[in-house]
ZAZANU-811372 format. One line per field, with one value per residue: residue number from 1; residue in three letters; x, y, z of N, C-alpha, C, O in turn. Coordinates in Angstrom, 3 decimals. Layout:
BEGIN
num <- c(NUM  ...)
residuo <- c(ALA  ...)
n_east <- c(X  ...)
n_north <- c(Y  ...)
n_up <- c(Z  ...)
ca_east <- c(X  ...)
ca_north <- c(Y  ...)
ca_up <- c(Z  ...)
c_east <- c(X  ...)
c_north <- c(Y  ...)
c_up <- c(Z  ...)
o_east <- c(X  ...)
o_north <- c(Y  ...)
o_up <- c(Z  ...)
END
This chain:
BEGIN
num <- c(1  2  3  4  5  6  7  8  9  10  11  12  13  14  15  16  17  18  19  20  21  22  23  24  25  26  27  28  29  30  31  32  33  34  35  36  37  38  39  40  41  42  43  44  45  46  47  48  49  50  51  52  53  54  55  56  57  58  59  60  61  62  63  64  65  66  67  68  69  70  71  72  73  74  75  76  77  78  79  80  81  82  83  84  85  86  87  88  89  90  91  92  93  94  95  96  97  98  99  100  101  102  103  104  105  106  107  108  109  110  111  112  113  114  115  116  117  118  119  120  121  122  123  124  125  126  127  128  129  130  131  132  133  134  135  136  137  138  139  140  141  142  143  144  145  146  147  148  149  150  151  152  153  154  155  156  157  158  159  160  161  162  163  164  165  166  167  168  169  170  171  172  173  174  175  176  177  178  179  180  181  182  183  184  185  186  187  188  189  190  191  192  193  194  195  196  197  198  199  200  201  202  203  204  205  206  207  208  209  210  211)
residuo <- c(MET  LYS  ARG  GLN  ALA  THR  GLY  ASP  GLU  THR  ALA  GLN  ARG  ARG  ALA  PRO  GLY  ALA  ARG  ASN  PRO  ARG  ALA  GLU  ARG  THR  ARG  ALA  ARG  ILE  ARG  GLU  ALA  ALA  ASN  LYS  LEU  PHE  LEU  ARG  ASP  GLY  PHE  GLU  ALA  THR  THR  VAL  ASP  ALA  ILE  VAL  ALA  GLY  ALA  GLY  ILE  SER  LYS  GLY  THR  PHE  TYR  LEU  HIS  PHE  GLN  HIS  LYS  GLU  ASP  LEU  LEU  LEU  GLU  TYR  GLY  SER  ARG  ARG  LEU  GLN  ARG  ILE  ARG  GLU  MET  LEU  PRO  ASP  LEU  ILE  GLY  ARG  LYS  THR  PHE  ARG  GLU  ALA  PHE  ASN  GLU  ILE  LEU  GLU  ALA  VAL  VAL  LEU  GLY  ARG  SER  TRP  GLY  ARG  GLU  ILE  THR  GLY  LEU  ALA  ILE  GLN  GLU  MET  GLY  THR  SER  ALA  GLU  ARG  LEU  PRO  VAL  GLU  ALA  PRO  HIS  GLU  LEU  ILE  GLN  PRO  LEU  VAL  GLU  LEU  ALA  GLN  ALA  ARG  GLY  GLU  VAL  ARG  GLY  ASP  ILE  PRO  PRO  GLU  ALA  LEU  ALA  ARG  PHE  ALA  LEU  ARG  SER  VAL  LEU  GLY  ALA  LEU  ARG  ASP  TRP  GLY  LEU  GLY  HIS  ASP  ASP  THR  ASP  ARG  GLU  THR  ALA  ILE  ARG  TYR  ALA  LEU  THR  LEU  VAL  PHE  ASP  ALA  LEU  ASP  ARG  ARG  GLY  PRO  GLU  GLY  SER)
n_east <- c(-21.791  -18.602  -15.377  -13.199  -10.292  -7.465  -4.294  -1.878  -2.642  -3.570  -1.174  -0.214  -1.863  -0.791  1.966  3.021  4.964  5.643  3.890  3.191  3.870  1.504  -0.773  -0.574  -1.794  -4.465  -5.211  -5.516  -7.492  -9.771  -10.048  -10.705  -13.283  -14.780  -14.263  -15.622  -18.901  -18.628  -18.830  -21.300  -23.472  -23.112  -21.593  -22.404  -24.583  -23.085  -22.466  -19.808  -20.206  -21.438  -18.398  -17.277  -18.265  -17.793  -14.883  -14.295  -13.990  -13.133  -15.245  -13.406  -10.878  -10.844  -10.705  -8.649  -7.110  -9.098  -10.153  -12.836  -15.399  -14.973  -11.764  -11.077  -11.273  -9.627  -7.224  -7.465  -6.648  -3.901  -3.103  -2.012  -0.689  1.672  2.191  3.178  5.546  6.789  7.431  9.132  11.771  12.070  10.347  12.082  13.391  11.854  11.549  9.913  7.944  5.264  5.110  5.867  4.333  1.440  1.704  2.223  -0.917  -1.838  -0.726  -2.344  -4.689  -6.387  -5.540  -7.043  -9.948  -11.989  -15.145  -17.649  -18.413  -17.499  -14.555  -14.601  -15.552  -12.821  -11.110  -12.314  -12.300  -9.515  -8.581  -10.061  -8.324  -5.755  -3.952  -3.879  -2.638  -0.215  2.020  4.049  2.708  0.636  1.397  3.848  5.427  5.557  6.427  9.903  9.662  8.785  10.105  12.617  11.574  11.014  13.996  15.036  13.677  11.520  9.206  6.978  9.116  8.182  6.625  6.721  7.863  6.996  3.473  3.145  3.288  1.237  -1.140  -1.413  -1.719  -4.344  -6.033  -7.010  -7.276  -9.904  -11.459  -11.880  -12.606  -14.888  -16.430  -16.100  -18.130  -20.381  -21.317  -20.318  -21.382  -19.500  -17.728  -14.961  -12.207  -12.705  -13.157  -10.661  -9.025  -9.645  -9.099  -5.895  -5.533  -5.972  -4.258  -1.863  -1.539  -1.842  0.856  2.937  5.593  5.938  5.565  8.338  10.435  9.561  9.668)
n_north <- c(17.661  15.570  16.935  15.611  15.913  16.896  15.041  16.882  18.830  17.637  17.378  19.820  20.962  19.663  20.658  23.134  23.970  24.813  26.426  30.002  33.198  34.368  32.887  31.495  34.517  33.980  31.847  32.124  34.769  33.120  31.269  33.499  34.057  31.477  30.793  33.123  32.308  29.880  30.403  32.485  31.256  28.315  25.015  22.993  24.351  26.449  26.714  26.126  28.024  30.522  30.521  31.693  33.460  35.289  35.635  36.478  35.604  32.790  30.115  27.826  28.851  28.874  25.740  25.336  25.221  24.355  20.860  20.591  21.532  20.615  20.267  22.205  22.528  20.801  22.770  24.060  22.970  21.369  24.524  24.904  22.836  23.495  25.324  24.431  22.961  24.934  25.903  23.981  23.722  26.172  24.861  22.735  23.810  24.468  24.387  22.032  19.211  19.742  22.237  23.027  21.973  22.893  25.231  25.454  24.471  27.470  28.375  27.169  25.846  28.019  30.766  30.868  32.033  30.064  28.686  26.641  24.857  24.333  23.315  21.058  19.633  20.293  19.056  16.274  16.263  15.927  13.700  11.660  12.258  12.064  11.185  13.610  15.044  17.074  17.708  16.111  13.439  14.648  13.171  12.660  15.703  16.196  14.172  14.246  16.187  14.685  12.763  13.879  14.468  11.980  11.638  13.304  12.392  12.905  12.091  8.924  6.094  3.757  3.633  3.238  5.988  7.511  5.771  7.125  10.007  9.715  9.525  12.041  13.394  12.491  12.484  15.185  16.581  14.560  15.715  18.546  17.434  16.717  18.501  20.653  18.348  18.758  17.391  17.976  19.342  21.457  24.369  25.451  26.032  24.868  22.102  21.073  21.597  19.531  17.562  17.733  17.557  14.966  13.755  14.486  13.641  10.769  10.720  10.927  10.450  7.551  3.538  1.680  3.020  5.552  5.364)
n_up <- c(18.038  17.590  15.724  13.797  13.915  12.241  10.577  11.311  12.736  15.105  16.358  16.060  17.948  19.993  20.786  22.318  22.730  20.599  18.988  17.646  18.498  17.737  17.290  19.489  21.529  19.473  20.587  23.570  23.672  22.489  24.781  26.440  25.531  26.307  28.182  30.393  28.743  29.230  32.482  32.412  30.657  31.709  30.767  29.235  27.643  26.359  22.838  20.012  18.538  19.840  21.070  19.182  18.027  20.291  20.435  17.981  15.707  13.036  12.531  11.643  12.269  14.786  15.069  13.924  16.549  18.526  18.914  19.730  22.080  24.780  24.100  25.504  28.549  28.488  28.090  29.813  32.202  31.315  31.023  33.610  34.624  33.133  35.016  37.356  36.164  35.918  38.252  39.114  39.725  41.963  43.697  44.887  46.356  48.738  52.302  53.292  52.279  52.391  52.429  50.097  48.486  49.316  48.050  45.704  45.222  45.521  43.867  41.726  42.159  44.163  43.953  41.901  40.071  38.944  37.642  39.249  38.751  35.385  37.001  38.216  35.506  34.128  35.285  35.551  32.791  31.948  33.782  31.408  29.593  29.695  27.871  26.179  27.197  26.995  28.652  31.343  32.971  35.738  38.054  37.939  37.752  40.595  41.676  42.360  44.279  46.703  46.927  47.246  49.640  51.208  51.448  52.945  55.028  56.045  55.022  54.555  54.064  53.331  51.228  47.869  45.584  43.640  43.995  46.429  44.757  42.938  45.139  46.569  44.456  43.446  45.522  46.079  44.014  43.361  45.211  44.274  42.040  42.544  44.111  42.259  40.245  41.775  43.852  46.977  49.462  51.070  50.764  48.457  48.988  51.779  51.225  50.191  52.616  53.631  52.113  52.304  54.632  54.728  53.446  53.998  56.793  56.007  54.458  56.589  58.327  59.285  61.388  62.148  60.492  61.780  64.600)
ca_east <- c(-21.136  -17.476  -14.951  -12.060  -9.072  -6.180  -3.283  -0.980  -4.029  -3.260  0.506  0.000  -2.332  -0.116  3.098  2.407  6.339  5.944  3.265  4.513  3.011  -0.229  -1.186  -1.060  -3.273  -5.745  -5.709  -6.112  -9.318  -10.750  -10.267  -11.019  -14.777  -14.924  -14.757  -17.312  -19.809  -19.127  -19.830  -22.608  -25.152  -22.693  -20.596  -23.305  -24.971  -22.451  -22.023  -18.950  -20.903  -20.874  -17.581  -16.163  -18.424  -17.213  -13.728  -14.663  -13.291  -13.870  -15.217  -12.290  -9.902  -11.369  -10.940  -7.467  -6.908  -9.262  -10.878  -14.459  -14.881  -13.933  -10.683  -11.087  -11.503  -8.268  -6.673  -7.110  -5.715  -2.929  -1.952  -1.531  0.220  2.713  2.756  3.735  6.446  7.569  7.517  9.189  12.983  12.195  10.104  12.965  14.495  11.368  12.229  8.952  7.230  4.052  5.377  5.907  2.585  0.667  2.298  1.180  -2.475  -2.170  -0.608  -2.876  -5.830  -6.340  -5.544  -7.614  -11.385  -12.065  -16.323  -17.345  -18.694  -15.781  -13.520  -15.136  -15.411  -12.085  -10.155  -12.538  -11.375  -8.040  -9.209  -10.193  -7.819  -4.410  -2.472  -3.245  -2.332  1.310  3.174  3.951  1.711  0.575  1.993  5.690  5.654  5.655  7.228  10.745  9.124  8.281  11.413  13.517  11.009  11.766  15.971  15.235  13.189  10.290  7.457  7.116  9.543  7.705  6.043  7.460  7.371  5.875  2.635  2.856  2.865  0.026  -2.370  -1.285  -2.575  -5.409  -6.944  -7.037  -8.128  -10.607  -12.066  -11.703  -14.011  -16.702  -16.874  -17.290  -19.571  -21.679  -21.340  -19.989  -21.946  -19.132  -16.914  -13.778  -11.284  -12.937  -13.142  -9.080  -8.129  -9.980  -8.194  -4.407  -5.240  -5.683  -3.042  -0.740  -1.294  -1.402  2.563  3.874  6.924  5.547  5.820  9.295  10.667  9.400  10.116)
ca_north <- c(16.351  16.629  16.715  14.723  16.593  16.054  14.376  17.913  19.772  16.990  17.964  21.339  21.118  19.117  20.701  23.963  25.042  25.575  27.402  30.976  34.483  35.000  31.848  31.391  35.267  33.599  30.745  33.114  34.885  31.651  30.941  34.617  34.323  30.623  31.595  34.184  31.911  29.069  31.319  32.526  29.757  26.942  24.001  22.455  25.532  26.985  26.622  26.412  29.330  31.572  30.995  31.877  34.945  36.155  35.718  37.358  34.600  31.979  28.324  27.621  29.547  27.951  24.132  24.917  25.206  23.150  19.910  20.396  22.750  19.928  20.595  23.905  21.847  20.098  23.481  24.861  21.659  21.980  25.253  24.495  21.498  24.093  26.300  23.536  22.402  26.280  26.067  22.846  24.408  26.960  24.017  21.840  24.883  24.865  23.137  21.018  18.903  20.085  24.048  22.796  21.240  24.496  26.667  24.723  24.756  28.434  29.284  27.066  26.783  28.834  31.880  30.948  32.003  28.792  27.994  25.544  23.764  24.456  22.932  19.281  19.303  20.451  17.382  14.900  15.544  15.628  12.243  11.085  12.048  12.284  11.009  14.137  16.209  17.895  18.032  15.063  12.940  14.681  13.020  13.431  16.866  16.432  13.122  14.579  16.536  13.498  11.556  14.740  14.786  10.981  11.601  14.420  11.508  13.922  11.475  7.513  5.525  2.438  3.177  4.290  8.339  7.153  6.049  8.329  11.124  10.073  9.412  12.777  14.207  12.074  13.023  17.123  16.645  14.218  16.258  19.524  17.921  16.724  19.795  21.184  18.436  19.501  15.839  18.363  20.425  22.419  25.497  24.870  25.752  23.627  20.864  21.176  21.695  18.379  16.558  17.859  16.945  13.427  13.504  15.049  12.559  9.371  10.720  11.872  8.803  6.050  2.660  1.455  3.944  6.914  4.956)
ca_up <- c(17.001  17.677  14.689  13.331  13.630  10.684  11.777  11.241  13.513  16.373  16.092  16.129  19.433  21.155  20.962  22.674  22.236  18.562  18.446  17.561  19.536  16.690  17.281  21.237  21.472  19.084  21.759  24.981  23.210  22.303  26.311  27.425  25.135  26.442  29.536  29.894  28.296  30.378  33.935  32.569  30.420  31.697  29.967  28.204  27.031  25.440  21.996  19.527  17.190  20.346  21.250  17.668  18.391  21.250  20.621  16.737  14.977  12.305  12.822  10.614  13.444  15.871  15.008  13.672  17.218  19.267  17.898  19.743  22.856  25.688  24.244  26.193  29.666  28.878  27.928  31.447  32.946  30.922  31.540  35.231  34.752  32.683  35.815  37.794  36.054  35.953  39.593  40.195  40.530  42.995  44.569  45.184  47.401  49.963  53.598  53.330  51.039  52.962  52.140  48.228  47.772  49.622  47.758  44.367  45.012  46.397  42.583  40.272  42.321  45.215  43.456  40.635  39.822  38.111  38.402  40.144  37.513  35.243  37.631  38.328  34.403  33.405  35.949  34.667  31.482  32.019  33.848  30.774  28.204  30.264  26.748  25.205  27.817  26.435  29.495  31.779  33.781  37.025  39.765  37.820  38.479  42.262  42.416  42.998  45.586  47.301  46.477  48.286  51.189  51.388  51.310  54.301  56.335  56.231  54.755  54.955  53.309  52.961  49.978  46.602  45.880  42.724  44.353  47.179  44.255  42.780  45.807  47.256  43.810  43.100  46.793  45.858  42.588  43.838  46.029  44.003  41.113  43.610  44.830  40.980  39.789  42.960  45.260  48.252  50.107  51.404  49.621  47.745  50.055  52.928  50.609  50.033  53.335  54.458  51.319  52.323  56.265  54.826  52.080  55.076  57.749  54.760  54.087  57.327  58.845  60.391  62.127  62.715  60.441  62.390  65.869)
c_east <- c(-19.501  -16.567  -13.944  -10.915  -7.981  -4.962  -2.112  -1.819  -3.480  -2.157  0.701  -0.785  -1.786  1.449  2.903  3.623  6.270  5.468  4.188  3.068  1.487  -1.045  -1.816  -2.393  -4.415  -6.202  -6.345  -7.700  -9.986  -11.179  -10.822  -12.688  -15.399  -15.523  -15.961  -18.695  -19.861  -19.614  -20.936  -23.464  -24.507  -22.127  -21.695  -24.395  -24.922  -22.326  -20.192  -18.742  -20.680  -19.550  -16.701  -16.846  -18.324  -15.847  -13.342  -13.455  -13.604  -14.160  -13.873  -11.600  -9.930  -10.863  -9.699  -6.643  -7.199  -10.015  -12.222  -14.051  -14.602  -12.833  -10.240  -10.797  -9.760  -7.162  -6.348  -6.819  -4.348  -2.337  -1.368  -0.948  1.492  3.330  3.014  5.045  7.075  8.065  8.571  10.727  13.186  11.407  10.587  13.846  13.420  12.055  11.414  8.600  5.683  4.292  5.017  4.711  1.425  1.221  2.009  -0.060  -2.022  -2.161  -1.956  -4.048  -6.361  -6.878  -6.056  -9.243  -11.925  -13.802  -16.473  -17.793  -18.044  -14.508  -13.652  -15.065  -13.879  -11.210  -10.993  -12.253  -10.186  -7.520  -9.143  -9.508  -6.629  -3.513  -2.734  -3.025  -0.741  2.423  3.091  2.993  1.546  1.209  3.975  5.789  5.877  6.815  8.648  10.329  9.126  9.207  12.476  13.347  11.760  13.322  15.627  14.720  12.153  9.127  8.092  7.900  9.561  6.911  6.909  7.063  6.744  3.588  2.364  2.261  1.908  -1.472  -2.331  -2.078  -4.106  -6.808  -7.318  -7.567  -9.244  -11.709  -12.309  -13.000  -14.712  -16.977  -17.567  -18.622  -20.707  -22.056  -20.558  -20.498  -20.815  -18.038  -15.483  -12.881  -11.319  -12.692  -11.003  -7.976  -8.865  -9.029  -6.316  -4.745  -4.915  -4.200  -1.523  -0.110  -0.415  -0.113  3.088  4.097  6.108  5.982  7.706  10.310  11.032  9.247  11.154)
c_north <- c(16.239  16.184  16.272  15.240  15.339  15.306  15.818  18.922  19.174  17.800  18.766  21.657  20.711  19.391  22.372  25.306  25.692  26.131  29.082  32.164  34.700  34.033  31.470  33.129  35.041  32.577  31.343  33.744  34.233  31.259  31.810  34.015  32.904  30.298  31.995  33.083  31.058  29.250  31.334  31.428  28.597  26.327  23.848  23.300  25.984  25.989  26.598  28.025  30.531  31.629  31.723  33.621  35.841  36.418  36.489  36.791  34.113  30.825  27.874  27.615  28.585  26.577  23.976  24.633  24.245  22.205  19.917  21.249  22.041  20.300  21.927  23.393  21.371  21.545  24.236  23.997  21.735  22.702  25.306  23.596  22.053  25.099  25.103  22.848  23.847  26.496  25.358  23.287  25.017  25.940  23.360  22.536  24.600  23.682  22.206  20.574  19.792  21.901  24.011  22.529  22.359  25.385  26.280  24.886  26.167  29.189  28.436  26.562  27.654  30.371  32.043  31.552  31.536  28.973  26.978  24.704  23.186  23.726  21.031  19.085  19.460  18.661  16.397  14.859  15.032  13.780  10.495  10.504  12.566  11.877  12.325  15.475  16.493  18.256  16.604  14.613  13.950  14.623  13.309  13.791  16.917  15.660  13.512  15.404  15.792  12.997  12.466  14.432  13.414  11.175  12.402  13.529  12.212  12.913  9.968  6.741  3.884  1.985  3.747  5.890  8.250  6.932  7.444  10.014  11.442  10.165  11.643  13.660  13.987  12.676  14.489  16.802  16.143  14.882  17.787  19.123  17.271  17.574  20.782  20.407  18.547  17.831  16.135  19.547  22.166  23.693  24.855  24.495  25.422  21.983  20.219  20.964  20.395  17.091  16.488  17.355  14.992  13.199  13.244  13.780  10.969  9.431  10.612  10.073  8.482  4.518  3.107  2.399  5.197  6.586  5.964)
c_up <- c(17.361  16.379  14.993  13.401  12.651  12.137  12.591  12.551  14.847  16.953  16.928  18.175  20.517  21.795  21.194  22.220  21.079  18.651  18.513  18.439  18.997  17.410  19.104  21.609  20.912  20.490  22.978  24.405  22.679  24.012  27.183  27.068  25.911  27.897  30.337  30.252  29.361  31.610  33.246  31.594  30.853  30.343  28.847  27.416  25.800  23.910  21.162  18.606  18.376  21.286  20.556  17.777  19.199  20.752  18.808  15.707  13.626  13.110  12.813  11.940  14.575  16.268  14.830  15.378  18.701  18.480  18.566  21.283  24.523  25.846  25.425  27.324  29.974  29.052  29.352  32.347  32.766  31.079  33.055  35.520  34.292  33.898  36.571  37.618  35.608  37.303  40.013  40.796  41.996  44.261  45.291  46.417  48.830  51.221  53.755  51.953  51.211  52.338  50.393  47.569  48.288  48.457  45.921  44.518  45.511  44.132  41.718  40.449  43.086  44.880  42.313  40.723  38.908  38.542  38.635  39.672  36.141  35.546  37.814  36.887  33.969  34.444  35.766  33.407  30.916  32.526  32.707  29.374  28.566  28.697  25.961  25.875  27.040  27.331  30.319  32.719  35.005  37.829  39.104  38.099  39.448  42.690  43.307  43.826  46.834  47.667  47.717  49.658  51.871  52.056  52.567  55.392  56.784  55.884  54.938  53.544  52.848  51.656  48.646  46.288  44.165  42.980  45.256  46.316  43.411  43.929  46.436  46.109  43.326  44.451  46.343  44.379  42.547  44.739  45.290  42.842  41.969  44.233  43.449  40.407  41.122  43.695  46.580  48.555  50.172  50.403  49.370  48.945  51.537  52.250  50.356  51.554  54.135  53.532  51.699  53.726  55.818  54.268  53.329  55.967  57.419  54.492  55.269  57.716  59.664  60.332  62.481  62.402  60.574  63.801  66.596)
o_east <- c(-19.131  -16.896  -13.516  -10.286  -7.791  -4.815  -1.688  -1.137  -2.982  -2.236  1.325  -0.348  -2.016  2.018  2.605  3.582  6.697  6.095  5.249  1.901  0.531  -1.980  -2.914  -3.581  -5.431  -7.234  -7.498  -8.792  -11.033  -12.322  -11.311  -13.365  -16.582  -16.538  -16.928  -19.310  -20.685  -20.568  -21.673  -24.221  -25.122  -22.142  -21.774  -25.031  -25.657  -22.131  -19.323  -17.807  -19.903  -19.451  -15.678  -16.206  -18.651  -15.618  -12.228  -12.472  -14.304  -13.551  -13.259  -11.649  -9.129  -10.626  -9.173  -5.658  -6.441  -10.531  -12.991  -12.911  -14.114  -12.396  -9.168  -9.633  -9.010  -6.345  -5.330  -6.735  -3.580  -1.146  -0.285  -0.601  2.508  4.468  3.092  5.632  8.005  9.044  9.134  10.969  13.976  11.675  10.030  14.676  13.970  12.718  11.891  8.787  5.125  3.355  4.241  4.267  0.514  0.669  1.566  -0.467  -1.523  -2.915  -2.612  -4.792  -7.108  -7.896  -5.800  -9.686  -12.393  -13.985  -15.611  -17.617  -18.021  -13.603  -12.871  -14.336  -13.594  -10.954  -10.396  -11.984  -9.869  -6.697  -8.736  -9.636  -6.243  -2.398  -1.968  -3.148  -0.406  3.445  2.126  2.400  2.684  1.694  4.923  6.335  6.628  7.731  8.740  11.222  9.457  9.274  12.962  14.169  12.676  13.588  16.216  15.116  11.864  8.096  9.240  7.488  10.393  6.628  7.681  6.187  6.015  2.700  1.692  1.434  1.555  -2.545  -3.373  -2.913  -4.887  -7.964  -8.542  -8.732  -10.043  -12.824  -13.185  -13.978  -15.766  -17.891  -18.656  -19.695  -21.906  -23.197  -20.138  -20.171  -21.021  -17.822  -15.009  -12.733  -10.405  -12.159  -10.480  -6.843  -8.597  -8.479  -5.598  -3.950  -4.139  -3.278  -0.659  0.977  0.558  0.397  4.126  3.418  5.646  6.678  8.217  11.068  11.954  8.673  11.601)
o_north <- c(17.413  15.108  16.323  14.729  14.139  15.152  15.878  19.746  19.934  18.672  18.787  22.268  21.077  18.820  22.970  26.464  26.777  27.177  29.357  31.957  35.098  34.418  31.292  32.943  35.557  32.613  31.103  33.250  34.730  31.022  31.508  33.577  33.050  29.857  31.365  32.943  31.145  28.597  30.350  30.721  27.585  26.838  24.495  22.731  26.067  24.773  27.113  28.737  31.445  32.512  32.270  34.665  37.015  37.621  36.940  37.309  34.853  30.521  27.573  26.635  27.774  26.237  22.943  23.895  23.718  22.592  19.160  21.550  22.751  20.660  22.285  23.744  21.462  21.525  24.781  24.441  22.060  22.490  25.786  23.412  21.505  25.570  24.392  22.270  23.738  27.216  25.707  23.254  24.680  26.077  23.102  22.016  24.510  22.651  21.265  21.143  20.369  22.530  24.680  22.794  22.606  26.477  27.116  25.706  25.782  29.890  29.194  26.540  28.330  30.980  33.020  31.363  32.228  29.374  26.145  23.584  22.000  23.511  20.120  18.107  18.495  17.533  15.322  13.820  14.245  12.994  9.338  9.544  13.530  12.377  12.455  16.606  15.487  18.873  15.893  15.501  14.158  15.566  13.889  13.492  17.870  15.931  13.281  15.241  16.301  12.692  11.969  14.215  13.453  10.776  11.850  13.699  12.132  12.999  9.726  6.760  3.139  0.892  4.705  6.642  9.143  7.588  8.437  10.831  12.561  10.698  12.279  14.492  14.859  13.075  14.571  17.109  16.785  14.370  18.362  19.835  17.883  17.459  21.347  20.943  18.301  17.426  15.224  20.622  23.295  23.461  23.915  23.464  25.581  21.006  19.107  20.499  20.302  16.091  15.518  16.457  14.154  12.531  12.378  13.202  10.354  8.341  9.971  9.057  9.089  4.155  4.166  2.806  5.865  7.471  5.691)
o_up <- c(17.382  15.879  16.146  12.474  12.456  13.350  13.745  13.159  15.677  17.818  17.990  19.151  21.669  22.725  20.161  21.804  20.685  18.487  19.072  18.771  19.664  18.112  19.631  21.871  21.377  21.161  23.339  24.686  22.262  24.402  28.272  27.998  26.216  28.436  30.765  31.309  30.271  32.033  33.314  32.260  30.516  29.223  27.802  26.529  24.816  23.919  21.865  18.239  18.101  22.138  20.969  17.659  19.025  20.627  18.541  15.178  12.935  14.136  13.836  12.683  15.039  17.427  15.244  15.413  19.515  17.432  17.974  21.636  25.403  26.940  25.914  27.515  30.946  29.972  29.781  33.492  33.672  31.306  33.389  36.687  34.720  33.904  35.568  38.532  34.809  37.502  41.051  42.003  42.878  45.454  46.358  47.163  49.927  51.111  54.390  50.878  50.277  51.847  49.710  46.452  47.499  48.320  45.134  43.695  46.568  43.457  41.003  39.468  42.379  45.207  41.609  41.855  38.003  39.692  38.354  40.152  35.812  34.740  37.541  36.722  33.260  34.022  35.806  32.804  30.023  32.055  32.811  28.614  27.906  28.546  25.006  25.404  26.413  27.030  30.039  33.332  35.425  38.454  39.634  39.161  39.657  43.466  44.512  44.657  47.905  48.858  48.733  50.548  52.693  53.190  53.496  56.545  57.979  56.550  55.310  52.384  52.330  51.167  48.703  46.714  43.733  42.434  44.977  46.719  43.039  43.645  46.592  46.463  42.947  44.308  46.441  44.125  41.865  44.837  45.936  42.612  41.794  45.050  43.347  40.131  40.987  43.920  47.293  48.051  49.725  49.214  50.008  49.601  52.347  52.777  50.419  51.674  55.333  53.994  51.455  54.004  56.276  54.735  53.463  55.985  57.855  54.235  55.106  57.574  60.629  59.384  62.845  63.282  60.106  64.435  67.710)
END
């Protein structure tokens, strides 16, 4: 049963920049304990009691940081979105959208060792609880890269940059979600490579502009 949060607790969860170092260390302990349990026992079989025991905290402390264990899935996704935001100034300087987008995936996906189930569930939770993400909507983080690529004549300009950014992210995240939830028999890297091939082909400059 999911516990209802108070207004103050919700505000604290949604404002990561306002957390103090001690709170961040506690959240890190909770994430580490939960991740080990999720990988060992699976998400559904892991209880909040097991997580707090593994983290060495009280259940009250857990609920101060997370409303329920599904919030940990959202936390994983939020931290990776935060990483993209931190990378953006450097990504703007990349020569092509392809180079910048590949760098994002290497930093937040390919360079990480998420379990298959948690990858799929985290992406699914991000989709159903997007309003609780403490950062911009995912597509807004890469939209500046698309706009820059359009200005350079690198990608098609007949579709608004917001729509292209949404398409690119949905394609890759959808491939990862399906892989994570067991809907795809390919390995993670192959699933991403297929999705990227389709994304870059769809964004490629074409038609009267590219003639």
